[in-house]
gemmi code that builds the backbone of each chain (N, CA, C; Angstrom):
import gemmi

chains = {
    "A": [
        ("MET", (4.862, -35.958, -36.018), (3.715, -36.143, -36.912), (3.405, -34.890, -37.741)),
        ("PRO", (4.364, -34.403, -38.576), (4.065, -33.187, -39.336), (2.914, -33.406, -40.320)),
        ("ASP", (2.904, -34.550, -41.006), (1.846, -34.811, -41.974), (0.511, -35.042, -41.288)),
        ("GLU", (0.546, -35.842, -40.222), (-0.679, -36.078, -39.471), (-1.226, -34.748, -38.962)),
        ("LEU", (-0.315, -33.903, -38.491), (-0.726, -32.614, -37.951), (-1.449, -31.803, -39.019)),
        ("ASP", (-0.870, -31.758, -40.225), (-1.528, -31.052, -41.327), (-2.916, -31.609, -41.586)),
        ("GLU", (-3.006, -32.926, -41.623), (-4.289, -33.554, -41.948), (-5.325, -33.227, -40.872)),
        ("ILE", (-4.888, -33.249, -39.607), (-5.814, -32.935, -38.517), (-6.254, -31.476, -38.596)),
        ("ILE", (-5.297, -30.577, -38.815), (-5.652, -29.154, -38.872), (-6.632, -28.914, -40.024)),
        ("LYS", (-6.366, -29.531, -41.165), (-7.288, -29.355, -42.300), (-8.673, -29.903, -41.961)),
        ("ALA", (-8.700, -31.034, -41.276), (-9.992, -31.625, -40.908), (-10.767, -30.698, -39.974)),
        ("LEU", (-10.048, -29.947, -39.159), (-10.717, -29.059, -38.200), (-11.114, -27.720, -38.822)),
        ("ALA", (-10.649, -27.482, -40.051), (-10.895, -26.185, -40.691), (-12.280, -26.115, -41.320)),
        ("HIS", (-13.267, -26.721, -40.710), (-14.641, -26.619, -41.180), (-15.543, -26.655, -39.951)),
        ("PRO", (-16.404, -25.640, -39.818), (-17.208, -25.549, -38.588), (-18.085, -26.778, -38.330)),
        ("LEU", (-18.642, -27.380, -39.392), (-19.494, -28.547, -39.154), (-18.693, -29.716, -38.589)),
        ("ARG", (-17.473, -29.874, -39.072), (-16.661, -30.992, -38.563), (-16.309, -30.774, -37.091)),
        ("ARG", (-16.054, -29.524, -36.719), (-15.795, -29.268, -35.296), (-17.065, -29.492, -34.473)),
        ("GLU", (-18.213, -29.133, -35.080), (-19.482, -29.319, -34.376), (-19.765, -30.810, -34.159)),
        ("ILE", (-19.521, -31.609, -35.171), (-19.745, -33.056, -35.032), (-18.893, -33.604, -33.877)),
        ("LEU", (-17.647, -33.159, -33.811), (-16.777, -33.622, -32.715), (-17.354, -33.224, -31.356)),
        ("GLN", (-17.919, -32.032, -31.299), (-18.532, -31.597, -30.035), (-19.765, -32.428, -29.704)),
        ("TRP", (-20.592, -32.687, -30.710), (-21.794, -33.513, -30.465), (-21.412, -34.880, -29.918)),
        ("LEU", (-20.331, -35.439, -30.487), (-19.931, -36.798, -30.085), (-19.347, -36.836, -28.672)),
        ("LYS", (-19.096, -35.661, -28.128), (-18.580, -35.584, -26.764), (-19.657, -35.983, -25.768)),
        ("GLU", (-20.911, -35.646, -26.080), (-22.022, -35.960, -25.187), (-23.130, -36.663, -25.970)),
        ("PRO", (-22.902, -37.908, -26.329), (-23.876, -38.627, -27.168), (-25.264, -38.720, -26.527)),
        ("GLU", (-25.312, -38.953, -25.213), (-26.615, -39.115, -24.546), (-27.443, -37.847, -24.683)),
        ("ARG", (-26.760, -36.719, -24.573), (-27.471, -35.450, -24.636), (-27.849, -35.096, -26.080)),
        ("ASN", (-26.941, -35.375, -27.011), (-27.159, -34.902, -28.377), (-27.872, -35.893, -29.288)),
        ("PHE", (-27.861, -37.167, -28.902), (-28.518, -38.166, -29.742), (-29.406, -39.072, -28.901)),
        ("PRO", (-30.378, -38.485, -28.193), (-31.197, -39.279, -27.272), (-32.128, -40.259, -28.001)),
        ("ASP", (-32.349, -40.033, -29.306), (-33.322, -40.875, -30.032), (-32.710, -42.124, -30.646)),
        ("GLN", (-31.401, -42.282, -30.532), (-30.800, -43.449, -31.177), (-31.252, -44.734, -30.498)),
        ("GLU", (-31.680, -45.700, -31.340), (-32.169, -46.953, -30.756), (-31.033, -47.912, -30.379)),
        ("HIS", (-29.973, -47.920, -31.197), (-28.825, -48.756, -30.833), (-28.147, -48.175, -29.604)),
        ("PRO", (-27.496, -49.009, -28.815), (-26.797, -48.474, -27.637), (-25.699, -47.487, -28.050)),
        ("LEU", (-25.646, -46.381, -27.351), (-24.663, -45.342, -27.707), (-23.233, -45.775, -27.414)),
        ("SER", (-23.095, -46.858, -26.634), (-21.748, -47.342, -26.326), (-21.005, -47.816, -27.580)),
        ("ILE", (-21.713, -48.187, -28.631), (-21.003, -48.607, -29.849), (-20.698, -47.405, -30.750)),
        ("GLY", (-21.223, -46.246, -30.377), (-20.983, -45.035, -31.160), (-22.296, -44.432, -31.620)),
        ("VAL", (-22.187, -43.324, -32.337), (-23.386, -42.645, -32.843), (-23.543, -42.994, -34.321)),
        ("CYS", (-24.739, -43.410, -34.678), (-25.033, -43.838, -36.045), (-24.952, -42.650, -37.007)),
        ("ALA", (-24.340, -42.884, -38.188), (-24.201, -41.822, -39.189), (-25.542, -41.133, -39.456)),
        ("GLY", (-26.610, -41.915, -39.525), (-27.938, -41.361, -39.805), (-28.375, -40.334, -38.768)),
        ("GLN", (-28.018, -40.590, -37.520), (-28.353, -39.653, -36.445), (-27.590, -38.339, -36.625)),
        ("ILE", (-26.362, -38.471, -37.074), (-25.530, -37.263, -37.272), (-26.072, -36.461, -38.473)),
        ("ASP", (-26.450, -37.173, -39.557), (-27.059, -36.488, -40.713), (-28.243, -35.654, -40.260)),
        ("GLN", (-29.113, -36.313, -39.476), (-30.349, -35.673, -39.040), (-30.059, -34.408, -38.236)),
        ("ARG", (-29.156, -34.545, -37.294), (-28.850, -33.422, -36.430), (-28.183, -32.289, -37.230)),
        ("ALA", (-27.348, -32.659, -38.213), (-26.663, -31.642, -39.012), (-27.636, -30.938, -39.962)),
        ("GLY", (-28.675, -31.662, -40.365), (-29.624, -31.090, -41.319), (-29.062, -31.017, -42.731)),
        ("PHE", (-28.081, -31.873, -42.995), (-27.531, -31.945, -44.346), (-27.755, -33.351, -44.890)),
        ("SER", (-27.514, -33.494, -46.195), (-27.755, -34.795, -46.821), (-26.770, -35.822, -46.304)),
        ("GLN", (-27.161, -37.071, -46.495), (-26.332, -38.184, -46.056), (-24.949, -38.122, -46.705)),
        ("SER", (-24.906, -37.763, -47.999), (-23.614, -37.783, -48.702), (-22.692, -36.659, -48.215)),
        ("THR", (-23.286, -35.502, -47.912), (-22.473, -34.392, -47.397), (-21.857, -34.766, -46.050)),
        ("VAL", (-22.713, -35.235, -45.153), (-22.224, -35.542, -43.803), (-21.242, -36.708, -43.862)),
        ("SER", (-21.521, -37.662, -44.720), (-20.658, -38.823, -44.871), (-19.246, -38.396, -45.304)),
        ("ALA", (-19.160, -37.405, -46.192), (-17.841, -36.908, -46.624), (-17.116, -36.245, -45.452)),
        ("HIS", (-17.860, -35.493, -44.642), (-17.220, -34.856, -43.479), (-16.747, -35.904, -42.471)),
        ("LEU", (-17.554, -36.921, -42.259), (-17.163, -37.984, -41.324), (-15.919, -38.714, -41.831)),
        ("ALA", (-15.850, -38.910, -43.153), (-14.682, -39.598, -43.729), (-13.421, -38.755, -43.506)),
        ("THR", (-13.551, -37.439, -43.639), (-12.403, -36.547, -43.413), (-11.939, -36.635, -41.958)),
        ("LEU", (-12.911, -36.637, -41.044), (-12.571, -36.748, -39.622), (-11.890, -38.084, -39.330)),
        ("GLN", (-12.383, -39.122, -40.000), (-11.825, -40.452, -39.752), (-10.415, -40.591, -40.336)),
        ("ARG", (-10.211, -40.050, -41.529), (-8.863, -40.096, -42.139), (-7.845, -39.395, -41.252)),
        ("ALA", (-8.282, -38.308, -40.629), (-7.380, -37.553, -39.754), (-7.193, -38.232, -38.405)),
        ("GLY", (-7.954, -39.296, -38.162), (-7.829, -40.024, -36.901), (-8.605, -39.406, -35.751)),
        ("LEU", (-9.455, -38.411, -36.046), (-10.189, -37.726, -34.978), (-11.415, -38.500, -34.514)),
        ("VAL", (-11.921, -39.390, -35.364), (-13.008, -40.289, -34.954), (-12.654, -41.705, -35.402)),
        ("THR", (-13.271, -42.651, -34.734), (-13.151, -44.040, -35.174), (-14.550, -44.487, -35.597)),
        ("SER", (-14.613, -45.476, -36.480), (-15.945, -45.942, -36.875), (-16.018, -47.458, -36.788)),
        ("ARG", (-17.241, -47.917, -36.614), (-17.480, -49.347, -36.484), (-18.723, -49.661, -37.301)),
        ("LYS", (-18.651, -50.732, -38.085), (-19.789, -51.102, -38.910), (-20.533, -52.244, -38.230)),
        ("VAL", (-21.806, -52.059, -38.037), (-22.632, -53.128, -37.469), (-23.816, -53.287, -38.408)),
        ("GLY", (-23.883, -54.453, -39.067), (-24.935, -54.644, -40.065), (-24.776, -53.607, -41.156)),
        ("GLN", (-25.830, -52.881, -41.434), (-25.750, -51.850, -42.491), (-25.389, -50.482, -41.933)),
        ("TRP", (-25.166, -50.403, -40.629), (-24.956, -49.085, -40.029), (-23.492, -48.815, -39.689)),
        ("HIS", (-23.153, -47.530, -39.762), (-21.829, -47.097, -39.338), (-21.972, -46.243, -38.089)),
        ("PHE", (-21.181, -46.589, -37.077), (-21.239, -45.867, -35.803), (-19.924, -45.139, -35.564)),
        ("PHE", (-20.028, -43.929, -35.066), (-18.829, -43.081, -34.890), (-18.633, -42.682, -33.441)),
        ("LYS", (-17.347, -42.628, -33.091), (-16.925, -42.187, -31.756), (-15.748, -41.252, -31.888)),
        ("ARG", (-15.612, -40.343, -30.948), (-14.410, -39.512, -30.875), (-13.200, -40.381, -30.561)),
        ("ASN", (-12.061, -39.981, -31.098), (-10.822, -40.660, -30.750), (-10.056, -39.741, -29.795)),
        ("GLU", (-10.330, -39.897, -28.514), (-9.787, -38.972, -27.508), (-8.267, -38.936, -27.501)),
        ("ASP", (-7.643, -40.098, -27.758), (-6.173, -40.143, -27.760), (-5.593, -39.176, -28.793)),
        ("THR", (-6.087, -39.295, -30.028), (-5.580, -38.418, -31.093), (-5.868, -36.964, -30.787)),
        ("ILE", (-7.083, -36.678, -30.306), (-7.466, -35.286, -30.032), (-6.553, -34.681, -28.969)),
        ("GLN", (-6.306, -35.423, -27.892), (-5.465, -34.881, -26.821), (-4.001, -34.749, -27.254)),
        ("THR", (-3.503, -35.750, -27.987), (-2.128, -35.668, -28.493), (-1.975, -34.480, -29.427)),
        ("PHE", (-2.977, -34.294, -30.281), (-2.937, -33.162, -31.209), (-2.882, -31.833, -30.459)),
        ("LEU", (-3.751, -31.671, -29.461), (-3.787, -30.404, -28.713), (-2.444, -30.126, -28.037)),
        ("GLN", (-1.835, -31.172, -27.505), (-0.514, -30.996, -26.876), (0.543, -30.608, -27.906)),
        ("ARG", (0.514, -31.300, -29.044), (1.485, -31.003, -30.095), (1.356, -29.571, -30.597)),
        ("LEU", (0.117, -29.136, -30.768), (-0.124, -27.790, -31.285), (0.381, -26.751, -30.292)),
        ("GLN", (0.126, -27.009, -29.028), (0.591, -26.122, -27.959), (2.118, -25.958, -28.028)),
        ("GLN", (2.799, -27.082, -28.272), (4.268, -27.031, -28.363), (4.727, -26.365, -29.653)),
        ("GLU", (4.010, -26.663, -30.737), (4.460, -26.223, -32.063), (4.213, -24.751, -32.306)),
        ("LEU", (3.266, -24.167, -31.585), (2.925, -22.767, -31.879), (3.741, -21.790, -31.041)),
    ],
    "B": [
        ("MET", (-15.878, -16.397, -31.580), (-15.125, -16.170, -32.808), (-15.152, -17.380, -33.756)),
        ("PRO", (-16.333, -17.815, -34.221), (-16.349, -18.982, -35.105), (-15.631, -18.699, -36.424)),
        ("ASP", (-15.836, -17.481, -37.001), (-15.193, -17.165, -38.273), (-13.692, -16.964, -38.094)),
        ("GLU", (-13.323, -16.220, -37.041), (-11.901, -16.019, -36.764), (-11.236, -17.388, -36.564)),
        ("LEU", (-11.919, -18.262, -35.857), (-11.370, -19.582, -35.580), (-11.086, -20.322, -36.889)),
        ("ASP", (-12.058, -20.296, -37.794), (-11.850, -20.926, -39.101), (-10.641, -20.347, -39.806)),
        ("GLU", (-10.558, -19.028, -39.786), (-9.464, -18.370, -40.504), (-8.107, -18.735, -39.887)),
        ("ILE", (-8.069, -18.810, -38.557), (-6.819, -19.182, -37.894), (-6.442, -20.625, -38.213)),
        ("ILE", (-7.427, -21.518, -38.132), (-7.127, -22.934, -38.404), (-6.628, -23.099, -39.835)),
        ("LYS", (-7.284, -22.415, -40.780), (-6.833, -22.510, -42.178), (-5.408, -21.964, -42.323)),
        ("ALA", (-5.127, -20.885, -41.602), (-3.784, -20.300, -41.690), (-2.729, -21.271, -41.162)),
        ("LEU", (-3.120, -22.079, -40.191), (-2.163, -23.020, -39.589), (-2.028, -24.308, -40.393)),
        ("ALA", (-2.906, -24.477, -41.388), (-2.916, -25.732, -42.151), (-1.853, -25.748, -43.243)),
        ("HIS", (-0.711, -25.165, -42.961), (0.407, -25.229, -43.906), (1.691, -25.256, -43.082)),
        ("PRO", (2.533, -26.264, -43.328), (3.716, -26.419, -42.477), (4.630, -25.196, -42.477)),
        ("LEU", (4.793, -24.519, -43.627), (5.690, -23.361, -43.642), (5.149, -22.233, -42.764)),
        ("ARG", (3.825, -22.068, -42.770), (3.264, -20.989, -41.940), (3.453, -21.298, -40.457)),
        ("ARG", (3.348, -22.567, -40.077), (3.611, -22.915, -38.671), (5.095, -22.726, -38.350)),
        ("GLU", (5.933, -23.038, -39.351), (7.377, -22.884, -39.132), (7.731, -21.408, -38.942)),
        ("ILE", (7.165, -20.540, -39.750), (7.445, -19.102, -39.617), (7.069, -18.639, -38.211)),
        ("LEU", (5.916, -19.088, -37.723), (5.506, -18.706, -36.365), (6.526, -19.174, -35.332)),
        ("GLN", (7.062, -20.368, -35.545), (8.087, -20.877, -34.622), (9.362, -20.050, -34.696)),
        ("TRP", (9.777, -19.715, -35.922), (10.992, -18.897, -36.078), (10.839, -17.569, -35.339)),
        ("LEU", (9.647, -16.982, -35.457), (9.425, -15.660, -34.857), (9.398, -15.707, -33.330)),
        ("LYS", (9.321, -16.930, -32.805), (9.332, -17.085, -31.352), (10.709, -16.743, -30.788)),
        ("GLU", (11.750, -17.048, -31.558), (13.120, -16.782, -31.111), (13.877, -16.022, -32.193)),
        ("PRO", (13.553, -14.759, -32.357), (14.171, -13.980, -33.454), (15.691, -13.908, -33.342)),
        ("GLU", (16.209, -13.763, -32.123), (17.668, -13.623, -31.952), (18.378, -14.873, -32.448)),
        ("ARG", (17.784, -16.005, -32.165), (18.408, -17.255, -32.566), (18.235, -17.518, -34.066)),
        ("ASN", (17.058, -17.204, -34.588), (16.752, -17.584, -35.965), (17.109, -16.532, -37.012)),
        ("PHE", (17.260, -15.287, -36.577), (17.578, -14.222, -37.537), (18.725, -13.354, -37.004)),
        ("PRO", (19.876, -13.988, -36.729), (20.984, -13.243, -36.111), (21.600, -12.215, -37.066)),
        ("ASP", (21.324, -12.354, -38.388), (21.988, -11.470, -39.348), (21.219, -10.185, -39.636)),
        ("GLN", (20.042, -10.047, -39.053), (19.260, -8.840, -39.376), (19.961, -7.595, -38.835)),
        ("GLU", (20.050, -6.574, -39.702), (20.728, -5.352, -39.265), (19.821, -4.434, -38.450)),
        ("HIS", (18.531, -4.386, -38.832), (17.596, -3.585, -38.036), (17.380, -4.259, -36.681)),
        ("PRO", (17.077, -3.464, -35.658), (16.843, -4.080, -34.341), (15.658, -5.056, -34.395)),
        ("LEU", (15.823, -6.220, -33.791), (14.768, -7.245, -33.834), (13.547, -6.832, -33.019)),
        ("SER", (13.715, -5.799, -32.182), (12.576, -5.354, -31.376), (11.430, -4.825, -32.247)),
        ("ILE", (11.741, -4.364, -33.460), (10.638, -3.901, -34.316), (10.027, -5.045, -35.116)),
        ("GLY", (10.616, -6.233, -35.021), (10.092, -7.386, -35.745), (11.148, -7.937, -36.688)),
        ("VAL", (10.776, -9.011, -37.377), (11.714, -9.626, -38.317), (11.337, -9.188, -39.722)),
        ("CYS", (12.336, -8.747, -40.464), (12.129, -8.235, -41.816), (11.697, -9.373, -42.758)),
        ("ALA", (10.720, -9.065, -43.628), (10.217, -10.066, -44.569), (11.364, -10.722, -45.347)),
        ("GLY", (12.337, -9.928, -45.736), (13.454, -10.456, -46.516), (14.235, -11.531, -45.773)),
        ("GLN", (14.369, -11.352, -44.456), (15.043, -12.351, -43.623), (14.255, -13.661, -43.607)),
        ("ILE", (12.946, -13.512, -43.567), (12.094, -14.713, -43.534), (12.146, -15.431, -44.893)),
        ("ASP", (12.121, -14.655, -46.002), (12.271, -15.253, -47.342), (13.542, -16.091, -47.392)),
        ("GLN", (14.620, -15.479, -46.932), (15.923, -16.126, -47.005), (15.948, -17.440, -46.233)),
        ("ARG", (15.442, -17.362, -45.030), (15.453, -18.553, -44.186), (14.538, -19.638, -44.763)),
        ("ALA", (13.405, -19.229, -45.333), (12.458, -20.200, -45.897), (13.023, -20.833, -47.170)),
        ("GLY", (13.858, -20.072, -47.883), (14.395, -20.585, -49.143), (13.369, -20.580, -50.255)),
        ("PHE", (12.351, -19.732, -50.110), (11.360, -19.582, -51.181), (11.392, -18.145, -51.679)),
        ("SER", (10.725, -17.924, -52.797), (10.724, -16.583, -53.387), (9.996, -15.594, -52.498)),
        ("GLN", (10.304, -14.335, -52.725), (9.702, -13.257, -51.956), (8.176, -13.309, -52.082)),
        ("SER", (7.672, -13.591, -53.284), (6.216, -13.540, -53.476), (5.506, -14.694, -52.756)),
        ("THR", (6.153, -15.862, -52.748), (5.571, -17.010, -52.038), (5.490, -16.721, -50.544)),
        ("VAL", (6.613, -16.303, -49.981), (6.651, -16.064, -48.536), (5.724, -14.911, -48.172)),
        ("SER", (5.698, -13.910, -49.007), (4.842, -12.759, -48.771), (3.365, -13.172, -48.699)),
        ("ALA", (2.955, -14.101, -49.554), (1.562, -14.587, -49.514), (1.292, -15.327, -48.207)),
        ("HIS", (2.267, -16.121, -47.752), (2.087, -16.841, -46.482), (2.018, -15.858, -45.309)),
        ("LEU", (2.858, -14.832, -45.354), (2.845, -13.837, -44.275), (1.505, -13.089, -44.262)),
        ("ALA", (0.973, -12.813, -45.440), (-0.322, -12.121, -45.527), (-1.428, -12.983, -44.920)),
        ("THR", (-1.367, -14.298, -45.170), (-2.368, -15.217, -44.602), (-2.275, -15.215, -43.079)),
        ("LEU", (-1.041, -15.262, -42.568), (-0.852, -15.236, -41.112), (-1.360, -13.915, -40.530)),
        ("GLN", (-1.132, -12.841, -41.255), (-1.548, -11.531, -40.752), (-3.071, -11.384, -40.782)),
        ("ARG", (-3.703, -11.831, -41.862), (-5.172, -11.780, -41.945), (-5.801, -12.544, -40.799)),
        ("ALA", (-5.199, -13.670, -40.434), (-5.731, -14.487, -39.339), (-5.414, -13.883, -37.974)),
        ("GLY", (-4.600, -12.833, -37.959), (-4.268, -12.180, -36.695), (-3.134, -12.856, -35.936)),
        ("LEU", (-2.465, -13.815, -36.585), (-1.404, -14.559, -35.885), (-0.092, -13.791, -35.841)),
        ("VAL", (0.092, -12.854, -36.766), (1.264, -11.966, -36.717), (0.788, -10.529, -36.923)),
        ("THR", (1.612, -9.604, -36.463), (1.356, -8.195, -36.754), (2.518, -7.714, -37.617)),
        ("SER", (2.285, -6.679, -38.392), (3.387, -6.174, -39.208), (3.505, -4.661, -39.074)),
        ("ARG", (4.702, -4.191, -39.322), (4.984, -2.772, -39.199), (5.859, -2.387, -40.377)),
        ("LYS", (5.512, -1.287, -41.018), (6.299, -0.854, -42.175), (7.248, 0.250, -41.738)),
        ("VAL", (8.506, 0.067, -42.038), (9.491, 1.108, -41.742), (10.260, 1.342, -43.034)),
        ("GLY", (10.091, 2.524, -43.606), (10.716, 2.792, -44.895), (10.172, 1.813, -45.907)),
        ("GLN", (11.059, 1.144, -46.607), (10.607, 0.182, -47.623), (10.445, -1.231, -47.056)),
        ("TRP", (10.702, -1.399, -45.767), (10.709, -2.746, -45.196), (9.466, -3.069, -44.371)),
        ("HIS", (9.092, -4.336, -44.405), (7.994, -4.818, -43.555), (8.575, -5.736, -42.489)),
        ("PHE", (8.200, -5.467, -41.255), (8.698, -6.262, -40.128), (7.544, -7.015, -39.480)),
        ("PHE", (7.813, -8.252, -39.126), (6.755, -9.112, -38.583), (7.075, -9.606, -37.177)),
        ("LYS", (5.999, -9.683, -36.394), (6.078, -10.220, -35.028), (4.918, -11.167, -34.783)),
        ("ARG", (5.117, -12.137, -33.913), (4.009, -12.983, -33.469), (3.003, -12.137, -32.692)),
        ("ASN", (1.748, -12.500, -32.810), (0.716, -11.863, -32.002), (0.326, -12.847, -30.889)),
        ("GLU", (1.056, -12.770, -29.784), (0.895, -13.772, -28.718), (-0.534, -13.823, -28.173)),
        ("ASP", (-1.193, -12.664, -28.105), (-2.570, -12.632, -27.590), (-3.480, -13.542, -28.406)),
        ("THR", (-3.458, -13.342, -29.719), (-4.323, -14.151, -30.590), (-3.957, -15.625, -30.496)),
        ("ILE", (-2.659, -15.915, -30.485), (-2.220, -17.313, -30.454), (-2.705, -17.997, -29.172)),
        ("GLN", (-2.537, -17.320, -28.044), (-2.946, -17.940, -26.776), (-4.463, -18.066, -26.668)),
        ("THR", (-5.189, -17.027, -27.099), (-6.656, -17.089, -27.084), (-7.143, -18.227, -27.974)),
        ("PHE", (-6.519, -18.353, -29.141), (-6.889, -19.429, -30.062), (-6.681, -20.806, -29.432)),
        ("LEU", (-5.521, -21.018, -28.803), (-5.237, -22.324, -28.193), (-6.253, -22.648, -27.098)),
        ("GLN", (-6.615, -21.640, -26.323), (-7.627, -21.871, -25.281), (-8.987, -22.213, -25.886)),
        ("ARG", (-9.367, -21.461, -26.923), (-10.652, -21.699, -27.563), (-10.721, -23.102, -28.165)),
        ("LEU", (-9.627, -23.500, -28.802), (-9.612, -24.804, -29.443), (-9.737, -25.910, -28.394)),
        ("GLN", (-9.033, -25.717, -27.296), (-9.089, -26.672, -26.187), (-10.550, -26.836, -25.716)),
        ("GLN", (-11.261, -25.730, -25.622), (-12.659, -25.787, -25.185), (-13.559, -26.388, -26.270)),
        ("GLU", (-13.266, -26.021, -27.521), (-14.176, -26.386, -28.617), (-14.050, -27.828, -29.017)),
        ("LEU", (-12.904, -28.436, -28.704), (-12.708, -29.813, -29.200), (-13.190, -30.854, -28.192)),
    ],
}
model = gemmi.Model(1)
for chain_id, residues in chains.items():
    chain = gemmi.Chain(chain_id)
    for i, (resn, *xyz) in enumerate(residues, 1):
        res = gemmi.Residue()
        res.name, res.seqid = resn, gemmi.SeqId(i, " ")
        for name, pos in zip(("N", "CA", "C"), xyz):
            atom = gemmi.Atom()
            atom.name, atom.element = name, gemmi.Element(name[0])
            atom.pos, atom.b_iso = gemmi.Position(*pos), 0.0
            res.add_atom(atom)
        chain.add_residue(res)
    model.add_chain(chain)
structure = gemmi.Structure()
structure.add_model(model)
structure.setup_entities()
């Protein structure tokens, strides 16, 4: 996955995107106010709020994470919910370990 | 090291820079034609040749790797020799594992 690897590394080259991935690791702790069940993911609006940036800024970062396969998203009604993609993250870490 | 981390990730976000790091892992195998002893590092000219790109292109990539702390360089006469910086590479991999 040379191309995928590039895309993932680029996606990680921004502190906010790495922070979002960390927040999504512990949704109960980081997004206790979400009304929808956290099992479907964390709502984009909750992530905007926690980041303290505009919806469009955070939305662009989430799209980058999703293109790289680091998060998955699910649309329910008008809302978008995000989850970490543990498979991709773990495969990436192993690949990087080998490649470096 | 949030800033160092960013700089390292950006440095790794280019396939040639990752390839150079891999080549430097096995200098004897990848640069058998170097006349200077490989113990002082691999000469920039050898890396240019193997990469098949111009001296200025490769030199810019080597500078990026060096700024990020992923390689160290030593000047002997008119030549620049490069080595992997294993400490930084291993610390980075551990940090990323924790941060992701």
